[in-house]
Structure formats: structure tokens, C-alpha cells
C-alpha angles and dihedrals in degrees: 000000000000122000096194097138096041089050092053107117093238095051097038091044091050092051091047093048091048093050094046091047093050093046091049093050100039102027101037097026090229123134136181105207099221092046091046090053101044117008096084091049091050095051094038098088097045089050097044096040092041092051092046091048093048095049091047091048089056093055105027118093093235090054113185092015092067113108136174109245127227094257093055090048091052091048090051092052091048092048093050091045093052094043101043101029100034118021103031096046088051094047097039111019093167092063104028130049124195112230124169090207087065087062089052089051092049088050095049090049090049093049090050090049093049095047098040102034118013097038091052093050090046089055090050090049093050091048090054091049091052090055092057 
């Protein structure tokens, strides 16, 4: 079983940053306000999209040539934005806070994922198709 996508520096780095951040906040009870507010939102899309890509690559017939296209990435950002910045703050305002900057962070993470991960795999896939 190959872990190509999960080993990509963006995805692996995002997972590592998220874990360190959570352990620092919850385990050591230490928080840096700007990181507390936006780091998790920034690394969210690389983690979610990277995990989804990796799982699909394991089960899809084209394996490591599978990539998430731009449209699916945009839909994912819209879904997370509506859920976490619209619905959940409305339903549970004590736990969730709506913040438009979170949407910017989701978008930046998604753009990084597309340009550094998905676009590269798409180029590999198209190169293989040209050889056929």
C-alpha cells in the first residue's frame, strides 16, 4: 500500500502542524491567539483533501494517478464554509463562531493543495494518457 499523497510535504506537514498545535493547546494548555484562530482552518483542506485523495488512490483502478479536480476542491471549500461558518455557529453558538477569515484560510489551503498536489498528479495522468 503506497502512501504517496500522505507523504507529500504539504499534506504531511499539515497533519504534523495540526497535531503539534492540538497537543500544545490541549496538552500543555498553551495557546498563541492567531494560531488558535486560523491554523486549523489553514491546514484543514490539505488534510481533508489529501486523506480523501489517498483513500481513493488505494481503491481506484488508476491508483496513484487519481486526483481531485478543481471543481471538487471548490465544492469542498463551499461545503466546509457553509457547515462550519454558517450552520454550526447558528445551531451551536457556544461552540462554533462564524468568521469570514476562516473561509479565506480554507481557500488558501485548497489553492495550495490544488497547485502542489492535485495539479501535479493531473499532469502525470495526462502524460500517461498521451503515451497510450
